[in-house]
NUMI-488358 format. One record per atom (N, C-alpha, C, CB): residue in three letters; x, y, z. Coordinates in steps of 0.001 Angstrom, whole numbers, plus 500000, padded with zeros to 6 digits. Glycine has a CB too. Example, Ala and Ser with C-alpha at 12.3 -4.5 7.8 and 13.67 -1.06 7.14 Angstrom:
REM NUMI-488358
ALA513190494310507800 ALA512300495500507800 ALA513200496700507800 ALA511308495527509046 SER512850497750507080 SER513670498940507140 SER512900500030507870 SER514084499402505725 
//
This chain:
REM NUMI-488358
MET500830498792500000 MET500000500000500000 MET500862501255500000 MET499062500007501214 TYR501955501191500742 TYR502830502359500853 TYR503475502698499508 TYR503916502111501909 TRP504096501710498887 TRP504761501962497613 TRP503758502299496515 TRP505593500754497206 ARG502609501642496531 ARG501597501968495529 ARG501150503413495690 ARG500389501016495642 SER500999503862496917 SER500595505252497145 SER501654506225496648 SER500326505492498630 LEU502920505913496866 LEU503990506772496348 LEU503968506808494820 LEU505362506281496845 LEU503714505664494208 LEU503652505610492747 LEU502508506463492205 LEU503493504162492277 VAL501355506393492846 VAL500208507181492398 VAL500511508673492517 VAL498948506822493216 MET501058509084493668 MET501375510501493836 MET502398510966492814 MET501890510766495243 HIS503393510128492555 HIS504415510461491562 HIS503781510609490179 HIS505521509380491534 ALA502869509693489838 ALA502247509711488510 ALA501356510930488307 ALA501435508446488299 LEU500754511436489370 LEU499829512562489257 LEU500510513914489446 LEU498721512414490266 THR501826513904489620 THR502577515133489832 THR503415515475488610 THR503469515007491064 ASP503311516716488124 ASP504158517184487027 ASP505581517331487559 ASP503630518543486432 SER506510516576486991 SER507867516541487523 SER508619517848487333 SER508633515431486880 ARG508134518703486447 ARG508811519988486223 ARG508182521115487038 ARG508777520347484739 SER506857521218486998 SER506212522358487661 SER505831522079489113 SER504978522756486895 GLY505601520811489451 GLY505118520482490784 GLY503607520538490911 GLY505729521403491777 ALA502895520735489808 ALA501432520728489847 ALA500940519300490066 ALA500833521321488535 VAL500036519117491020 VAL499504517797491347 VAL498040517724490911 VAL499643517501492872 ALA497732516831489984 ALA496344516606489592 ALA495660515769490661 ALA496257515910488205 ALA494471516178491070 ALA493758515429492102 ALA493433514019491627 ALA492473516159492502 GLY493125513883490342 GLY492827512570489786 GLY492914512620488278 GLY491440512087490228 ALA493098511472487657 ALA493230511401486195 ALA491855511222485568 ALA494174510239485775 ARG491071512303485628 ARG489705512238485104 ARG489224513657484855 ARG488746511486486090 ASP488435513837483799 ASP487878515160483532 ASP487157515678484771 ASP486915515117482323 GLY487410516926485101 GLY486810517524486282 GLY487650517370487524 GLY485475516935486520 TRP488541516376487543 TRP489435516157488683 TRP490898516470488338 TRP489316514711489167 ALA491186516615487060 ALA492579516819486634 ALA492988518277486807 ALA492766516388485163 TYR492742518800487990 TYR493132520145488384 TYR493874520073489711 TYR491895521080488490 VAL494448521189490095 VAL495183521268491359 VAL494283521897492416 VAL496501522087491196 TRP493937521128493430 TRP493298521659494625 TRP494389521838495680 TRP492145520711495138 PRO494487523005496318 PRO495543523177497317 PRO495519522131498421 PRO495436524533497930 ARG494339521697498851 ARG494312520710499942 ARG494842519362499476 ARG492884520550500487 ASP494476518945498269 ASP494968517666497747 ASP496470517715497515 ASP494248517303496443 ALA496915518766496815 ALA498340518889496509 ALA499156519106497777 ALA498580520041495527 GLY498596519860498732 GLY499304520067499993 GLY499534518765500735 GLY498536521025500874 ALA498521517898500754 ALA498678516602501417 ALA499731515752500716 ALA497339515854501454 VAL499778515816499379 VAL500797515069498631 VAL502184515585498984 VAL500556515180497104 ALA502358516896499072 ALA503664517456499441 ALA504087516994500826 ALA503626518987499391 ILE503159516982501767 ILE503475516541503133 ILE503883515067503125 ILE502259516761504079 ALA503137514255502368 ALA503428512818502331 ALA504787512541501683 ALA502322512071501570 LEU505095513216500575 LEU506372512982499910 LEU507540513495500748 LEU506382513649498537 ALA507358514615501428 ALA508417515112502313 ALA508666514125503438 ALA508049516493502888 SER507596513583504011 SER507745512622505096 SER508409511333504630 SER506395512313505704 ALA508187510998503338 ALA508784509776502786 ALA510236509966502379 ALA507988509304501592 GLY510733511191502435 GLY512117511442502075 GLY512317511988500685 GLY512883510210502209 TYR511236512212499949 TYR511335512751498592 TYR511242514276498654 TYR510216512163497671 ARG512296514887499184 ARG512275516317499473 ARG512214517161498208 ARG513492516697500280 GLY512896516728497154 GLY512883517510495920 GLY511482517626495341 GLY513813516888494896 GLU510777516503495264 GLU509415516521494742 GLU508507517360495629 GLU508868515097494623 ALA508663517198496940 ALA507832517954497871 ALA508065519452497728 ALA508110517517499304 ARG509316519854497537 ARG509618521283497388 ARG509009521842496106 ARG511138521515497392 ARG509054521069495015 ARG508461521562493768 ARG506955521791493945 ARG508721520563492610 ILE506297520854494595 ILE504858521005494825 ILE504585522224495705 ILE504274519731495477 ALA505349522349496792 ALA505128523464497711 ALA505372524806497028 ALA506033523330498934 ARG506414524876496198 ARG506685526138495495 ARG505543526481494533 ARG508025526051494721 PHE505036525465493842 PHE503889525708492964 PHE502728526283493780 PHE503456524397492245 LEU502461525687494928 LEU501329526123495737 LEU501518527528496283 LEU501109525162496877 THR502741527866496675 THR502965529187497266 THR502831530314496249 THR504337529243497900 HIS502817529970494968 HIS502637531000493939 HIS501172531162493535 HIS503472530662492711 LEU500283530390494145 LEU498869530521493845 LEU498246531619494701 LEU498145529186494069 ASP497166532164494208 ASP496334533069495003 ASP495196532237495580 ASP495788534280494139 PRO495257531881496872 PRO494254530963497423 PRO492840531523497449 PRO494642530576498805 ASP492706532831497241 ASP491376533436497222 ASP490785533524495822 ASP491432534811497828 ALA491509533015494825 ALA491054533166493442 ALA490056532095493030 ALA492234533136492506 ALA490202530887493535 ALA489342529787493104 ALA489559528597494035 ALA489632529394491620 ALA488740527567493863 ALA488914526331494621 ALA489954525419493974 ALA487582525598494747 ARG490152525560492659 ARG491036524658491920 ARG491748525460490839 ARG490241523461491297 TYR492864524879490348 TYR493749525607489438 TYR494234524671488337 TYR494953526217490206 ARG494570525263487207 ARG495176524498486111 ARG496651524275486393 ARG494991525224484757 GLY497261523464485551 GLY498668523150485746 GLY499594524331485582 GLY499072522093484808 ASP499107525416484950 ASP499930526617484819 ASP499673527608485953 ASP499667527287483477 GLY498826527226486903 GLY498543528073488049 GLY497353528986487882 GLY499718528882488353 SER496734528996486724 SER495579529864486515 SER494342529264487175 SER495331530086485010 PRO493484530117487748 PRO492303529603488450 PRO491251529055487500 PRO491692530692489300 VAL490502528089487983 VAL489401527490487244 VAL488106527988487869 VAL489479525922487258 GLY487219528536487053 GLY485966529068487561 GLY484978527981487921 GLY485357529988486554 GLY483865528412488479 GLY482778527475488758 GLY482637527079490205 GLY482962526262487961 ARG483686527271490999 ARG483618526935492416 ARG484297528033493214 ARG484275525558492700 ALA483653528429494289 ALA484204529501495114 ALA485497529055495778 ALA483189529943496173 ALA486361530015496063 ALA487626529714496738 ALA487368529006498060 ALA488439531002496974 ALA488228528059498385 ALA488100527296499624 ALA488858528000500747 ALA488625525850499435 SER488221528144501887 SER488871528881502969 SER489911528055503705 SER487841529371503946 ASP490067526773503347 ASP491138525976503952 ASP492411525996503114 ASP490675524539504146 ALA492369526633501927 ALA493500526548500999 ALA494776527124501590 ALA493170527268499710 ALA494694528309502207 ALA495901528935502752 ALA496540528053503825 ALA495569530319503334 GLY495723527390504621 GLY496261526507505654 GLY496999525321505079 GLY495157526021506543 TRP496448524722504013 TRP497115523580503387 TRP498391524010502672 TRP496171522886502402 ILE498371525182502061 ILE499594525670501411 ILE500684525904502444 ILE499317526970500628 ASP500326526504503554 ASP501313526754504611 ASP501848525453505186 ASP500699527600505728 ALA500967524468505397 ALA501408523176505936 ALA502351522474504968 ALA500200522277506236 ALA502058522558503663 ALA502932521945502660 ALA504294522614502643 ALA502295522020501272 ALA504320523942502708 ALA505585524670502687 ALA506434524321503903 ALA505334526179502636 ARG505811524229505063 ARG506569523893506277 ARG507124522474506187 ARG505677524036507533 ALA506318521539505708 ALA506780520151505608 ALA507928520011504625 ALA505634519241505191 ALA507885520776503531 ALA508902520676502479 ALA510114521565502740 ALA508293521037501143 GLY510031522429503741 GLY511134523342504014 GLY511246524462503005 GLY512415522589504056 VAL510104524895502484 VAL510068525975501500 VAL509635527260502185 VAL509113525630500324 HIS510382528330501936 HIS509996529615502510 HIS508733530116501831 HIS511137530648502371 ALA507804530530502622 ALA506569531090502094 ALA506181532281502945 ALA505432530031502066 PRO505677533331502339 PRO505217534465503138 PRO504092534035504051 PRO504760535621502241 PRO503998534624505234 PRO502905534258506140 PRO501561534436505455 PRO502959535098507425 PRO500640533493505661 PRO499341533648505016 PRO498652534913505502 PRO498455532427505282 GLY498036535625504580 GLY497326536837504944 GLY496063536514505717 GLY496990537648503708 PRO495410537534506241 PRO494183537289506998 PRO493105536692506105 PRO493678538586507637 THR492470535652506599 THR491379535019505862 THR490177534910506786 THR491798533614505319 ASP489033534766506211 ASP487816534592506989 ASP487238533232506667 ASP486789535720506700 TRP487361532314507604 TRP486896530956507405 TRP485385530845507583 TRP487602530021508361 ARG484775531879508090 ARG483351531818508415 ARG482482532028507165 ARG483007532873509480 GLY481330531386507186 GLY480368531568506101 GLY480856531089504757 GLY480003532992505994 ARG481661530025504753 ARG482236529502503508 ARG481911528011503383 ARG483782529734503467 ASP482051527505502197 ASP481943526066501967 ASP483194525400502549 ASP481782525740500432 ASP483129524079502728 ASP484311523390503257 ASP484807522362502258 ASP483998522715504607 TYR485624521417502715 TYR486274520460501814 TYR485277519617501031 TYR487189519551502602 GLY484061519482501521 GLY483062518698500802 GLY482565519369499540 GLY481904518417501694 GLU482750520695499441 GLU482366521467498252 GLU480953521132497786 GLU483354521212497118 ARG480030521207498725 ARG478633520894498398 ARG477812522149498140 ARG477996520091499524 GLY478471523301498101 GLY477761524540497829 GLY476936525033498997 GLY476883524362496650 GLU477311524639500210 GLU476575525044501407 GLU477501525868502294 GLU476021523802502180 SER477215527140502420 SER478060528021503214 SER477649527974504685 SER477987529462502681 SER478647527903505555 SER478388527904506991 SER479714528108507706 SER477695526577507451 ASP479684528046509027 ASP480910528131509832 ASP481325526701510178 ASP480694529006511145 TYR482236526135509374 TYR482568524720509478 TYR483842524476510279 TYR482712524124508100 LEU483848523349510997 LEU484993522962511802 LEU486249522780510953 LEU484688521684512555 ALA486138522139509805 ALA487313521876508969 ALA488025523172508616 ALA486910521131507689 ASN487263524188508240 ASN487871525459507863 ASN488510526150509065 ASN486829526373507228 ALA487875526055510208 ALA488435526676511412 ALA489762526032511795 ALA487444526572512580 ILE489846524706511706 ILE491087524011512043 ILE492189524380511064 ILE490872522492512050 ALA491886524339509762 ALA492901524656508759 ALA493338526106508841 ALA492379524356507367 ASP492461526981509285 ASP492783528397509391 ASP493577528715510645 ASP491522529216509371 GLY493772527731511518 GLY494563527957512719 GLY493825528662513841 GLY495756528739512373 VAL492500528582513861 VAL491744529165514964 VAL492192528495516263 VAL490200528998514745 PRO492505529262517311 PRO493034528671518550 PRO492071527676519187 PRO493355529765519547 ALA492645526713519894 ALA491862525638520498 ALA490743526151521407 ALA492771524730521284 PRO490997527120522294 PRO489886527580523147 PRO488712528131522350 PRO490377528642524104 ARG489015528832521272 ARG487945529382520434 ARG487189528264519727 ARG488520530371519401 ILE487898527256519227 ILE487237526128518569 ILE486338525399519567 ILE488282525152517966 ARG486831525183520784 ARG485992524505521781 ARG484744525323522092 ARG486788524252523073 ALA484894526653522149 ALA483743527504522447 ALA482707527460521332 ALA484194528938522676 LEU483173527398520078 LEU482265527431518942 LEU481683526064518596 LEU482976527986517749 PHE482499525028518675 PHE482109523709518163 PHE481936522652519250 PHE483131523234517179 GLY482222522985520490 GLY482148521994521547 GLY480717521584521865 GLY482810522518522783 ASP480535520303522029 ASP479253519737522469 ASP479572518642523472 ASP478401519177521253 GLY479739519023524716 GLY480192518059525712 GLY481624517649525404 GLY479264516820525749 PRO481887516343525319 PRO483274515889525087 PRO483697515902523631 PRO483446514505525621 VAL482796516267522700 VAL483112516166521282 VAL483044517536520610 VAL482156515187520592 LEU483499517560519351 LEU483386518742518502 LEU482447518412517352 LEU484785519204517973 VAL481587519352516984 VAL480608519105515924 VAL480992519859514658 VAL479197519517516382 ARG480286519580513587 ARG480643520064512251 ARG480438521560512074 ARG479842519333511219 ARG479331522097512560 ARG479009523507512373 ARG478999524231513711 ARG477652523663511671 ALA479463525452513697 ALA479548526238514920 ALA478174526417515550 ALA480179527598514637 ARG478135526193516863 ARG476932526399517681 ARG475741525587517176 ARG476566527876517707 ASP476004524433516593 ASP474932523572516087 ASP475180522135516535 ASP474837523655514535 PRO474757521774517752 PRO474994520416518245 PRO474376519334517379 PRO474467520288519632 ASN473357519688516585 ASN472700518693515736 ASN473433518441514427 ASN471296519129515440 SER474536519143514185 SER475254518974512916 SER476111517716512886 SER476125520180512652 GLY476310517071514022 GLY477015515796514049 GLY478525515929513929 GLY476512514926512953 ILE479190514778513908 ILE480646514716513881 ILE481150514802512449 ILE481146513427514548 ASP482236515548512265 ASP482911515671510976 ASP484260514975511097 ASP483079517178510549 SER484589514125510115 SER485882513427510169 SER487059514389510146 SER486001512456509009 ALA486848515626509664 ALA487922516617509654 ALA488354517013511058 ALA487486517847508891 VAL487638516561512073 VAL488107516774513445 VAL489499516157513618 VAL487107516162514472 ALA489809515145512806 ALA491135514517512861 ALA492239515464512435 ALA491166513284511987 TRP491918516498511647 TRP492942517444511217 TRP493571518177512392 TRP492351518445510247 ALA492859518274513503 ALA493409518949514674 ALA494515518128515339 ALA492301519234515679 VAL494663516869514900 VAL495784516034515347 VAL496892516067514302 VAL495322514570515605 ARG496557515785513047 ARG497458515865511912 ARG496681516365510695 ARG498116514486511626 PRO497194517332509939 PRO498512517963510044 PRO498525519280510818 PRO499048518204508679 PHE497316519753511253 PHE497237521048511935 PHE497199520817513446 PHE495981521854511467 ALA498258520266513963 ALA498256519761515335 ALA497968520861516354 ALA499591519109515649 GLN496927520632517138 GLN496589521477518275 GLN496389520555519477 GLN495303522350517991 PRO497425520311520257 PRO497303519373521380 PRO496141519670522321 PRO498571519375522166 GLY495766520947522409 GLY494634521294523264 GLY493319520714522791 GLY494509522772523357 LEU493266520246521544 LEU492046519650520998 LEU492123518129520905 LEU491764520225519630 PHE493249517548521307 PHE493405516096521158 PHE492304515311521886 PHE494773515666521685 PRO491940515650523125 PRO490885514865523788 PRO489552514910523044 PRO490683515367525204 GLN489164516100522576 GLN487904516202521837 GLN487989515507520485 GLN487523517666521644 SER489151515574519849 SER489322514880518575 SER489184513376518757 SER490684515215517959 ARG489824512859519786 ARG489756511409520035 ARG488319510969520290 ARG490645511022521235 ALA487614511706521148 ALA486230511334521467 ALA485321511450520253 ALA485693512207522594 SER485546512473519436 SER484726512662518234 SER484962511541517227 SER485030514022517586 ILE486228511186517026 ILE486557510119516083 ILE485916508802516522 ILE488086509958515961 ARG485925508523517809 ARG485330507279518293 ARG483853507192517931 ARG485504507162519804 ARG483153508312518031 ARG481727508301517672 ARG481551508056516176 ARG481053509633518074 LEU482407508653515372 LEU482306508457513934 LEU482624507011513556 LEU483246509417513200 LEU483596506408514241 LEU483967505028513936 LEU482840504052514231 LEU485199504636514720 ALA481963504411515139 ALA480852503524515471 ALA479916503324514287 ALA480077504074516654 GLN479994504217513289 GLN479128504126512116 GLN479860503613510877 GLN478526505477511821 ARG481091503151511030 ARG481869502787509843 ARG481367501490509219 ARG483348502651510202 SER481686501354507930 SER481373500133507195 SER482669499345507029 SER480714500451505800 PRO482613498147506453 PRO483856497399506231 PRO484834498126505315 PRO483541496043505648 TYR484347499130504557 TYR485198499820503592 TYR485609501219504045 TYR484490499910502271 GLY485289501583505264 GLY485734502867505770 GLY484610503718506312 GLY486440503609504703 ILE484849505026506363 ILE483896505948506962 ILE483434506982505943 ILE484512506639508180 GLN482342507645506272 GLN481878508775505485 GLN482520510058506010 GLN480333508876505524 PRO482506511112505205 PRO483120512352505673 PRO482510512884506971 PRO483007513399504606 THR481186512798507093 THR480517513298508292 THR479438512306508709 THR479905514710508046 ALA478994512474509943 ALA477954511585510453 ALA476641511770509714 ALA477745511817511935 GLN476440512935509110 GLN475187513213508414 GLN475391513370506906 GLN474546514470508981 TRP476419512733506375 TRP476686512831504948 TRP475576512132504160 TRP478062512218504609 PRO475073512764503068 PRO474024512103502281 PRO474558510868501566 PRO473431513079501260 GLY473766509817501541 GLY474218508585500911 GLY474992507729501890 GLY475072508891499693 ALA475349506537501430 ALA476002505574502317 ALA477433505248501928 ALA475213504316502352 ASP477929505818500831 ASP479260505447500341 ASP480363505836501326 ASP479522506104498991 PRO481267504909501672 PRO482471505291502406 PRO483441506036501483 PRO483154504042503016 TRP484184506976502037 TRP485149507794501305 TRP486548507466501804 TRP484843509313501471 THR487466507244500878 THR488785506762501295 THR489659507845501915 THR489499506168500118 ALA489550509093501471 ALA490401510134502058 ALA490091510353503538 ALA490230511448501295 PRO488816510547503926 PRO488535510657505358 PRO488944509414506155 PRO487066510921505563 THR488771508234505543 THR489202507012506226 THR490700507043506471 THR488823505768505406 ALA491465507481505463 ALA492920507497505582 ALA493408508592506527 ALA493550507681504214 TRP492813509806506450 TRP493323510852507341 TRP492945510549508791 TRP492778512237506923 THR491828509858509008 THR491473509457510369 THR492444508394510879 THR490022508927510420 ALA492855507467510011 ALA493855506471510403 ALA495163507139510797 ALA494098505474509264 TRP495568508154510038 TRP496806508881510342 TRP496742509504511731 TRP497065509971509287 SER495655510181512016 SER495542510857513305 SER495402509868514461 SER494356511804513292 LEU494674508778514254 LEU494583507764515302 LEU495953507170515611 LEU493610506656514889 ALA496739506927514564 ALA498097506409514786 ALA498921507411515581 ALA498792506094513440 ALA498786508702515257 ALA499529509734515980 ALA499084509836517429 ALA499363511079515297 LEU497814509525517706 LEU497301509546519074 LEU497660508287519855 LEU495802509720519056 GLY498271507330519193 GLY498665506093519855 GLY497612505008519838 GLY499028506379521247 ASP496507505206519126 ASP495461504193519029 ASP495759503314517813 ASP494038504850518920 ARG496723502462517968 ARG497206501654516853 ARG496142500687516343 ARG498444500883517268 GLY495381500098517264 GLY494372499129516849 GLY493322499741515940 GLY493705498530518058 SER492802500917516316 SER491790501571515489 SER492378502026514161 SER491183502764516230 ALA493624502522514191 ALA494277502942512951 ALA494429501760512001 ALA495652503569513248 LEU494842500622512521 LEU495024499438511676 LEU493696498942511117 LEU495703498320512468 SER492620499089511895 SER491318498655511378 SER490901499499510184 SER490247498732512475 LEU491260500782510186 LEU490940501631509046 LEU491859501337507858 LEU491043503105509440 ILE493105500988508131 ILE493997500561507051 ILE493437499310506370 ILE495425500288507596 ALA492894498396507174 ALA492277497196506604 ALA491084497572505732 ALA491837496227507721 SER490316498579506152 SER489194499048505343 SER489676499603504010 SER488399500113506099 LEU490788500335504039 LEU491339500878502805 LEU491808499766501868 LEU492495501823503117 ARG492364498713502427 ARG492780497583501587 ARG491570496966500888 ARG493512496512502433 ARG490463496858501618 ARG489251496300501012 ARG488702497223499927 ARG488179496057502084 ALA488829498545500146 ALA488292499515499193 ALA489151499665497952 ALA488140500851499856 ALA490412499259498009 ALA491322499422496874 ALA490940498492495729 ALA492769499159497307 THR491265498903494516 THR491054498052493349 THR492083496920493349 THR491149498879492036 PRO491900495911492490 PRO492910494844492420 PRO494314495358492119 PRO492516493841491367 ALA494416496516491443 ALA495727497098491150 ALA496264497931492313 ALA495645497958489898 GLY495476498059493375 GLY495937498811494539 GLY495594500280494522 GLY497388498673494664 ALA494739500717493573 ALA494361502126493493 ALA493182502403494414 ALA494014502517492043 LEU493217503568495065 LEU492141503952495971 LEU491162504883495260 LEU492711504630497234 PRO489879504484495165 PRO488872505362494591 PRO488536506483495577 PRO487601504563494219 GLU487914507523495063 GLU487421508571495963 GLU486418507982496955 GLU486769509726495157 ARG485507507144496447 ARG484522506496497302 ARG484134505159496683 ARG483274507398497501 VAL483574504296497517 VAL483177502968497057 VAL481763502660497530 VAL484165501892497564 ASP481128501700496881 ASP479810501248497296 ASP479898500616498687 ASP479226500244496271 ALA478963500971499559 ALA479025500513500950 ALA478826499015501093 ALA477992501228501770 VAL478175498390500114 VAL477899496956500209 VAL478944496140499457 VAL476504496645499664 SER479234496528498218 SER480130495731497379 SER481586496151497455 SER479683495804495965 GLY481839497410497841 GLY483209497920497833 GLY483702498293496448 GLY484130496904498426 ILE482824498289495439 ILE483205498626494069 ILE483349500139493940 ILE482160498087493052 ALA484381500570493220 ALA484643501997493048 ALA483444502704492421 ALA485891502209492184 ARG483112503879492981 ARG481979504655492486 ARG482388506066492070 ARG480894504726493545 SER483683506349492067 SER484121507687491679 SER485569507608491224 SER483958508701492854 THR486218508766491112 THR487562508896490552 THR488544507920491182 THR488064510311490732 THR489283507221490320 THR490252506222490765 THR491500506288489892 THR489638504803490727 PRO492686506481490489 PRO492973506719491905 PRO492823508192492248 PRO494385506240492256 LEU492749508484493543 LEU492650509851494031 LEU493923510178494819 LEU491370510044494916 ALA494597511238494401 ALA495879511588495031 ALA495746511818496522 ALA496459512824494384 TRP494685512503496913 TRP494477512828498324 TRP494421511575499180 TRP493198513632498501 SER493684510580498713 SER493536509342499477 SER494871508626499637 SER492526508418498798 HIS495649508586498564 HIS496947507914498645 HIS497927508695499514 HIS497531507721497248 ALA497830510022499526 ALA498718510804500386 ALA498471510479501850 ALA498526512306500139 PHE497214510475502266 PHE496913510205503671 PHE497194508748504038 PHE495455510545503970 THR497009507848503085 THR497348506447503354 THR498839506305503619 THR496928505546502174 ALA499660506938502784 ALA501108506886503003 ALA501479507486504354 ALA501847507623501879 LEU500860508592504711 LEU501164509241505987 LEU500744508374507171 LEU500471510601506067 ALA499596507703507046 ALA499166506804508116 ALA500141505642508281 ALA497755506273507832 LEU500582505076507155 LEU501526503954507227 LEU502874504404507776 LEU501711503319505842 GLN503303505609507420 GLN504555506134507967 GLN504448506330509472 GLN504928507458507287 GLU503264506751509937 GLU503062506954511371 GLU503074505618512110 GLU501736507695511629 LEU502508504599511484 LEU502463503272512106 LEU503814502566512056 LEU501412502411511422 TRP504498502687510926 TRP505814502073510751 TRP506739503118510154 TRP505742500795509841 PRO507450503884510954 PRO508281504978510408 PRO509173504487509275 PRO509150505598511517 ILE508997505118508126 ILE509680504706506897 ILE510390505906506308 ILE508684504098505871 ARG511597505702505814 ARG512280506734505048 ARG512703506117503723 ARG513513507315505828 ALA512104506605502647 ALA512396506030501340 ALA513806506373500906 ALA511393506519500301 ALA514420505494500167 ALA515767505726499638 ALA515753505433498159 ALA516830504852500364 GLY516426506279497381 GLY516531506038495945 GLY515265506410495217 GLY516861504598495677 ARG515097505858494052 ARG513974506206493190 ARG512739505407493564 ARG514330505971491725 ILE511579505996493239 ILE510338505250493412 ILE510373504061492451 ILE509076506162493155 PRO510150502849492951 PRO510294501678492098 PRO509154501552491080 PRO510359500431492952 SER509402500781490054 SER508361500473489085 SER507389499485489704 SER508965499907487775 PRO506115499484489269 PRO505158498535489829 PRO505554497096489526 PRO503764498813489292 
//
């Protein structure tokens, strides 16, 4: 799984510009800062510093307020509003790759769509975490007893898997207890093929990226058993060639969307590195 994930990320990355296509499919063959940022973090952690730096440099030259996605030349693609988590992912990628980047300018994470890009504006937990909102403020806005919920001051909005981002990559130790408790509630609803992005996500399909980023954070929290159970779910969701779809059918595990997805493979590699610290040497091998 680890080497296959590195191969997928390598294949979806322009070796000259550092532009990372989210997936090899019309509509997905663009650069999303969150997807490309996760790939840069994963490649840097694997020891591929040159590739990670190229990706990070590409990202630092984007205007994160221009659009949600970009072409390989850095020009924005219309049709979707800018994502308020983009600046956070660009900054995280630059730090992981050791690339100098100007401090992100002031952004307003409130009243925006989140990583789900469903066209619903609100004050979402994922955007607050990526924007670096301090832990006490996040607890005040999103706290519901021992857990954190998806929308500010809305206990009925349920758990969002992006609560795991407060562990990795936007580590806020002050939120670790709430993240752990929230993840446990979300895991109670998982299928054999993984989890959905949120407790109230429409449809039943498990999504591999949330499954993988939750595994990464659980491993970082020391919950090895739960992390491994999600890795097993990812193995079931993978195609016979080892590619991870964006999502799979909850009953059959058959791919129902873009395959492979760079984001999913990035988080899978990071989860495996957390479970078994790995430093790659030499070139990425052929399949």
